[in-house]
C-alpha distance (Angstrom), angle and dihedral (degrees) to the residues before:
residue distance angle dihedral
X1 . . .
X2 3.80 . .
X3 3.77 117.0 .
X4 3.79 112.3 -104.4
X5 3.76 135.8 -174.4
X6 3.80 109.9 -110.3
X7 3.76 132.2 -166.6
X8 3.79 99.0 -154.8
X9 3.82 144.4 -20.9
X10 3.75 124.8 -76.5
X11 3.80 136.1 -172.1
X12 3.75 103.4 -159.2
X13 3.77 94.8 160.6
X14 3.79 92.8 55.9
X15 3.83 93.1 53.2
X16 3.83 97.2 -146.8
X17 3.79 116.1 -149.2
X18 3.77 128.1 -135.2
X19 3.80 132.1 43.5
X20 3.81 127.5 -67.9
X21 3.79 91.8 -85.5
X22 3.78 113.6 80.6
X23 3.75 115.5 -119.2
X24 3.75 123.7 -128.8
X25 3.79 94.0 -98.1
X26 3.81 93.0 50.0
X27 3.80 90.1 48.7
X28 3.79 91.8 52.7
X29 3.81 92.2 47.7
X30 3.80 90.2 49.1
X31 3.80 91.7 52.1
X32 3.79 92.1 48.2
X33 3.79 91.8 48.1
X34 3.81 90.2 52.6
X35 3.82 98.4 -160.6
X36 3.78 111.0 149.4
X37 3.79 116.4 -129.6
X38 3.83 95.5 14.1
X39 3.80 133.0 90.4
X40 3.78 133.5 -162.3
X41 3.81 106.6 -112.5
X42 3.80 98.8 173.7
X43 3.79 139.5 6.0
X44 3.79 138.3 -177.1
X45 3.79 142.6 159.9
X46 3.78 121.5 -111.4
X47 3.77 139.7 178.7
X48 3.79 126.5 -118.9
X49 3.81 90.8 -89.7
X50 3.82 92.0 55.4
X51 3.81 98.6 -105.1
X52 3.78 114.9 137.3
X53 3.80 123.5 -113.8
X54 3.79 124.4 -152.0
X55 3.84 118.1 -156.9
X56 3.79 111.0 -123.2
X57 3.78 126.3 -157.6
X58 3.77 94.8 -12.9
X59 3.81 91.5 -64.9
X60 3.80 115.2 158.3
X61 3.78 117.2 -108.6
X62 3.76 123.6 -126.4
X63 3.78 115.0 -91.5
X64 3.80 90.9 -121.1
X65 3.82 90.4 62.5
X66 3.81 110.9 108.9
X67 3.78 125.0 -134.6
X68 3.81 110.1 -138.7
X69 3.81 118.4 -158.3
X70 3.79 118.3 -167.6
X71 3.81 110.8 -153.0
X72 3.77 130.3 -155.2
X73 3.80 126.1 -168.2
X74 3.80 120.4 -120.9
X75 3.80 97.7 -177.7
X76 3.75 133.9 58.1
X77 3.82 114.0 -86.1
X78 3.78 118.1 -94.6
X79 3.76 126.3 -141.1
X80 3.78 112.4 -98.2
X81 3.82 90.8 -139.0
X82 3.84 107.0 41.5
X83 3.86 100.2 13.7
X84 3.81 92.1 -127.8
X85 3.82 119.1 150.2
X86 3.81 113.2 -102.6
X87 3.79 122.6 -155.6
X88 3.79 96.1 -171.0
X89 3.82 120.4 72.5
X90 3.77 111.8 -157.5
X91 3.80 99.8 -174.5
X92 3.79 141.4 -3.5
X93 3.82 107.8 -132.1
X94 3.77 128.6 -149.7
X95 3.78 122.8 -81.1
X96 3.79 114.2 -84.6
X97 3.79 134.9 -169.1
X98 3.80 132.2 -140.0
X99 3.80 129.3 -170.4
X100 3.81 114.0 -127.1
X101 3.78 136.2 -175.7
X102 3.82 112.9 -63.7
X103 3.80 119.6 -100.2
X104 3.79 113.9 -145.7
X105 3.83 88.3 -14.5
X106 3.81 89.9 -56.8
X107 3.84 114.9 124.4
X108 3.78 110.7 -117.2
X109 3.80 125.0 -144.4
X110 3.80 123.1 -167.4
X111 3.80 115.8 -149.8
X112 3.78 121.9 -162.3
X113 3.80 139.7 146.3
X114 3.83 106.4 -135.6
X115 3.78 122.8 -147.1
X116 3.76 130.5 -132.3
X117 3.80 106.5 -135.3
X118 3.79 131.9 -168.2
X119 3.81 111.4 -121.5
X120 3.79 118.4 -152.8
X121 3.79 92.9 -158.7
X122 3.82 97.2 49.4
X123 3.81 92.4 35.8
X124 3.78 92.6 -138.1
X125 3.81 142.6 80.6
X126 3.79 117.8 -96.4
X127 3.77 136.8 171.2
X128 3.79 109.5 -94.2
X129 3.78 122.2 -98.4
X130 3.80 111.8 -95.6
X131 3.81 113.4 -155.6
X132 3.80 94.7 -153.6
X133 3.83 102.0 49.7
X134 3.77 142.5 23.4
X135 3.82 122.6 -117.3
X136 3.82 116.7 -74.4
X137 3.82 91.6 11.7
X138 3.79 125.9 119.4
X139 3.80 96.2 -167.4
X140 3.78 122.8 73.1
X141 3.78 119.4 -115.1
X142 3.77 94.5 -111.7
X143 3.79 91.7 51.2
X144 3.80 89.2 51.1
X145 3.79 90.2 51.9
X146 3.80 90.7 50.1
X147 3.80 91.6 49.0
X148 3.81 90.9 49.9
X149 3.81 90.8 51.0
X150 3.78 92.3 51.5
X151 3.81 92.6 45.4
X152 3.80 89.4 59.1
X153 3.80 91.6 74.1
X154 3.83 102.7 15.7
X155 3.81 134.7 62.5
X156 3.79 114.7 -103.6
X157 3.79 90.8 -116.4
X158 3.81 91.4 59.2
X159 3.81 91.7 48.7
X160 3.81 90.2 49.4
X161 3.80 91.8 52.2
X162 3.81 91.7 46.1
X163 3.82 93.5 55.7
X164 3.80 98.4 30.7
X165 3.80 92.9 -116.8
X166 3.76 133.3 130.9
X167 3.78 122.7 -98.6
X168 3.79 93.0 -112.9
X169 3.82 92.6 49.0
X170 3.79 91.5 54.2
X171 3.76 91.0 48.5
X172 3.82 92.8 50.1
X173 3.80 90.7 47.6
X174 3.79 92.1 50.0
X175 3.80 92.7 49.9
X176 3.83 91.3 47.8
X177 3.81 91.5 51.9
X178 3.81 92.8 48.0
X179 3.81 91.7 47.6
X180 3.80 89.1 51.1
X181 3.81 89.4 52.0
X182 3.81 92.2 48.1
X183 3.81 91.5 54.9
X184 3.80 90.0 59.3
X185 3.80 95.3 52.3
X186 3.81 122.6 98.8
X187 3.78 116.5 -108.9
X188 3.81 111.0 -105.6
X189 3.83 115.4 -150.7
X190 3.78 114.2 -119.5
X191 3.82 106.4 -120.3
X192 3.82 104.7 145.3
X193 3.80 126.7 28.0
X194 3.78 125.2 -158.0
X195 3.81 119.9 -151.3
X196 3.78 123.8 -170.9
X197 3.79 139.4 148.1
X198 3.80 126.3 -124.1
X199 3.78 124.4 -152.1
X200 3.80 111.1 -132.6
X201 3.78 95.0 -151.4
X202 3.77 133.5 -120.7
X203 3.80 98.7 -71.7
X204 3.78 99.3 59.4
X205 3.81 119.5 112.2
X206 3.79 99.0 -148.8
X207 3.74 124.7 109.5
X208 3.80 90.8 -127.1
X209 3.79 116.4 74.2
X210 3.82 94.5 -165.2
X211 3.79 138.8 41.1
X212 3.80 127.4 -153.9
X213 3.81 116.6 -128.9
X214 3.82 121.7 -161.7
X215 3.81 116.2 -165.8
X216 3.79 140.7 176.0
X217 3.79 106.6 -112.0
X218 3.81 94.1 -157.8
X219 3.80 92.0 62.0
X220 3.80 101.7 16.9
X221 3.80 91.8 -129.1
X222 3.82 121.2 140.8
X223 3.78 113.9 -117.7
X224 3.79 104.1 -177.4
X225 3.80 141.0 6.4
X226 3.80 122.5 -158.6
X227 3.79 130.7 -175.6
X228 3.80 111.2 -113.0
X229 3.79 132.8 13.2
X230 3.78 104.1 -112.0
X231 3.78 131.3 121.6
X232 3.79 91.4 -100.4
X233 3.81 92.3 54.7
X234 3.81 94.9 55.0
X235 3.80 91.9 40.0
X236 3.80 88.5 57.6
X237 3.80 89.6 66.1
X238 3.80 98.5 36.5
X239 3.80 92.2 53.5
X240 3.81 90.7 55.8
X241 3.81 93.6 58.6
X242 3.82 112.8 109.5
X243 3.80 118.8 -117.2
X244 3.81 93.3 -110.3
X245 3.82 91.0 52.7
X246 3.79 91.4 50.7
X247 3.80 89.6 50.4
X248 3.81 95.1 53.9
X249 3.82 92.8 41.9
X250 3.82 109.9 109.2
X251 3.78 104.7 -178.8
X252 3.78 149.7 -18.5
X253 3.79 122.9 -131.0
X254 3.80 115.4 -150.2
X255 3.77 143.5 139.8
X256 3.81 126.6 -95.1
X257 3.81 95.2 -83.3
X258 3.84 108.4 137.3
X259 3.86 98.8 -147.8
X260 3.80 89.1 60.3
X261 3.82 88.8 53.3
X262 3.79 90.4 52.0
X263 3.81 92.4 48.7
X264 3.81 92.1 55.1
X265 3.82 93.6 42.5
X266 3.81 93.9 50.1
X267 3.81 96.7 46.9
X268 3.82 113.2 98.6
X269 3.79 115.1 -124.4
X270 3.83 96.2 28.2
X271 3.80 98.1 87.8
X272 3.82 91.1 111.2
X273 3.82 95.0 49.0
X274 3.81 116.9 114.5
X275 3.80 119.6 -137.2
X276 3.80 116.0 -145.2
X277 3.79 132.0 -176.6
X278 3.77 120.5 -138.0
X279 3.82 118.3 -129.2
X280 3.80 91.9 -117.6
X281 3.81 94.8 66.4
X282 3.81 92.9 39.3
X283 3.79 91.7 53.2
X284 3.79 89.1 44.3
X285 3.80 88.8 59.6
X286 3.82 90.9 47.0
X287 3.80 90.9 47.6
X288 3.80 90.9 53.1
X289 3.81 89.6 56.2
X290 3.81 92.2 49.7
X291 3.80 91.4 46.9
X292 3.82 90.3 50.9
X293 3.80 88.6 52.2
X294 3.79 90.3 51.6
X295 3.79 90.9 53.4
X296 3.80 92.3 49.5
X297 3.81 93.2 48.7
X298 3.79 100.0 44.0
X299 3.81 115.8 10.6
X300 3.81 98.2 41.6
X301 3.79 96.9 41.9
X302 3.80 100.7 67.6
X303 3.82 145.0 -69.2
X304 3.82 93.9 -74.0
X305 3.82 94.0 53.2
X306 3.80 90.1 42.9
X307 3.81 90.5 58.5
X308 3.80 90.2 50.4
X309 3.81 95.1 51.1
X310 3.80 98.1 40.0
X311 3.82 112.5 120.4
X312 3.82 95.0 13.9
X313 3.80 100.2 105.8
X314 3.79 99.6 96.9
X315 3.80 92.0 38.1
X316 3.81 89.1 61.9
X317 3.80 95.4 41.8
X318 3.79 97.0 46.2
X319 3.79 120.4 89.7
X320 3.78 112.9 -94.8
X321 3.81 93.4 -128.2
X322 3.81 88.4 58.7
X323 3.83 93.1 58.7
X324 3.77 124.3 92.3
X325 3.80 123.8 -132.8
X326 3.81 94.9 -90.5
X327 3.81 92.7 49.3
X328 3.80 92.7 48.5
X329 3.78 91.0 53.2
X330 3.79 90.1 50.1
X331 3.83 91.1 50.8
X332 3.81 91.5 48.7
X333 3.80 91.1 52.9
X334 3.81 90.9 51.6
X335 3.81 92.9 48.1
X336 3.80 91.3 49.2
X337 3.82 89.7 62.3
X338 3.83 95.0 62.3
X339 3.79 130.4 25.0
X340 3.82 95.6 -158.2
X341 3.81 91.1 55.3
X342 3.80 89.3 48.0
X343 3.81 90.3 52.5
X344 3.80 91.2 49.8
X345 3.81 90.4 49.9
X346 3.81 90.7 50.5
X347 3.81 90.5 49.7
X348 3.80 89.9 51.9
X349 3.81 92.9 52.0
X350 3.80 91.4 44.5
X351 3.80 91.3 50.9
X352 3.80 90.4 52.1
X353 3.80 88.4 53.3
X354 3.82 91.9 48.0
X355 3.81 92.7 52.7
X356 3.80 89.5 53.1
X357 3.82 94.5 58.4
X358 3.79 117.0 114.0
X359 3.82 103.1 -141.5
X360 3.77 134.8 52.9
X361 3.83 92.6 -128.9
X362 3.81 94.1 56.0
X363 3.79 91.2 43.6
X364 3.81 90.0 51.4
X365 3.80 91.3 55.8
X366 3.81 92.5 47.2
X367 3.80 94.6 45.5
X368 3.81 92.8 49.4
X369 3.80 88.9 52.5
X370 3.81 90.3 52.7
X371 3.82 90.4 49.1
X372 3.79 91.1 52.6
X373 3.80 90.8 52.9
X374 3.81 93.8 49.0
X375 3.80 99.4 45.5
X376 3.81 95.3 84.3
X377 3.81 112.2 115.4
X378 3.80 97.8 -148.1
X379 3.82 92.2 83.5
X380 3.78 116.6 56.1
X381 3.83 96.2 -164.9
X382 3.79 94.2 52.4
X383 3.78 90.4 43.9
X384 3.81 91.8 57.0
X385 3.79 88.5 47.8
X386 3.80 89.1 52.0
X387 3.80 92.4 52.9
X388 3.80 91.8 48.7
X389 3.82 95.0 48.6
X390 3.79 92.1 45.7
X391 3.82 92.1 50.2
X392 3.82 91.6 51.2
X393 3.80 97.7 36.8
X394 3.81 96.6 118.8
X395 3.81 93.0 47.5
X396 3.81 91.2 51.1
X397 3.80 91.6 48.6
X398 3.82 90.0 48.5
X399 3.78 88.1 64.7
X400 3.80 89.7 56.4
X401 3.80 90.3 51.2
X402 3.81 101.2 46.3
X403 3.83 103.6 19.6
X404 3.83 97.5 -154.4
X405 3.80 118.8 -167.3
X406 3.78 94.2 -98.1
X407 3.79 93.9 157.8
X408 3.79 88.2 76.5
X409 3.80 90.1 65.6
X410 3.79 93.3 65.0
X411 3.81 91.3 37.7
X412 3.81 87.2 66.8
X413 3.80 89.4 63.3
X414 3.80 91.2 57.1
X415 3.80 91.8 46.9
X416 3.81 89.3 47.8
X417 3.79 92.4 53.5
X418 3.80 92.4 45.5
X419 3.79 92.5 50.0
X420 3.81 95.0 46.4
X421 3.80 92.2 46.5
X422 3.80 92.2 48.9
X423 3.80 93.7 47.0
X424 3.81 93.7 39.9
X425 3.78 92.7 -123.9
X426 3.81 139.3 -33.7
X427 3.80 132.1 -126.5
X428 3.80 100.4 -178.8
X429 3.82 113.6 70.5
X430 3.80 92.5 -166.2
X431 3.78 91.2 55.7
X432 3.80 90.5 45.0
X433 3.81 90.2 51.0
X434 3.82 91.1 51.5
X435 3.80 93.1 50.7
X436 3.79 92.6 42.7
X437 3.80 91.8 52.4
X438 3.79 90.7 49.0
X439 3.80 90.8 47.4
X440 3.81 93.2 50.8
X441 3.81 95.2 46.0
X442 3.83 89.5 42.2
X443 3.81 103.7 -175.7
X444 3.84 90.4 -170.3
X445 3.77 101.5 78.7
X446 3.81 95.9 114.7
X447 3.79 138.8 24.1
X448 3.81 90.9 -102.9
X449 3.80 90.5 54.6
X450 3.80 89.8 52.3
X451 3.80 91.6 51.2
X452 3.80 92.1 48.9
X453 3.78 92.1 50.0
X454 3.79 93.3 49.5
X455 3.80 90.2 46.0
X456 3.80 88.7 65.8
X457 3.79 87.0 74.8
X458 3.81 92.1 64.2
X459 3.80 121.3 73.2
X460 3.82 115.3 -131.7
X461 3.83 113.1 -105.0
X462 3.79 114.1 -87.9
X463 3.77 123.8 -143.6
X464 3.76 110.7 -105.6
X465 3.78 113.5 -101.2
X466 3.78 115.3 -113.4
């Protein structure tokens, strides 16, 4: 079709009724719709099969009946790329439909025939900018924001049934709303990375039993998820980091898994990066040594000792300040039966105190004291603990020097489990990463946050074209 100069929009195919002046009902519908530059020229109710329904005698319509609003443009079309007003219409496209928020529990459908306009600034023809929906979307922005809000606390299937949409449509709408929210967020510099693995459970059908999660410790948000927990998996992400990001990166917090060490050491540009261990994994290694001591003292000594030590595992692993009076007396009686177990318990409590120190110098003194107490060769469990702590001494002391927010690494596991349980499983890791990032950042803590998130579904007002 040849480009032609036009004076105003027209919807010949829709055959709008009424004169050029809007009636009272159309004016009210236009004000309720709240779309700048467009008016409601016609409206009707229809069933699911598309047949129209006429209200009779003031009787209420069924809730499944759709309200159809036919829109007509009053302003010149705007370029879909730069939002500049275009005076030349290249082509009138076919009529399209968009789902909108329900009115009075009636589904609402917007009907409009968009125009392809020639933009002088972009030097090309583009479909006009629609203030209620993004390109290639059949749901309005505000409906997508509502769907994303409901999907925060509801399974996708329930949201789909509530709005009469398909499962895939709800998922696409949720992702579009979250992407729109991510574009409005300030860019946080990447200073500390958190690396951890997540066990997928026994019921998964993948060949890999673990996934590697990389997160930003300053915000706690996951950045990347990879299948497996090998050196090659983590190197896949580290090699994609730009040079400027590697330069500003200070450290990486991880557990004592050797392939992760090798991935950081063999990545060019990360020679200056500090590796730190979080207290959770350090105390997990100490707790394993104490638990091994408990097994040697009670469960491998005979049936009588096994009966005495049964049910004491978590009493010995739990912090002493978290025990009540009765539990402390029970722990003291167990420790009085064996001096080696009592020494291991004291080392565990001392290590917890060392990891809570605020400076590297004080932590160095405390850690060296723990190493002196564990270097005796008469106890195999404490000796293995000594070798592990000595091998990772610098990484443990790095935590005392920088104090990264390592608790957010393990918090991701809890958020992961909550999200998977609520959604009844996920198959797409990219979709899971998007929802997990949105769940961790959680912009819906207050009423103002809720208003700002819903406001993303409304386009800012545009100045009327001359």
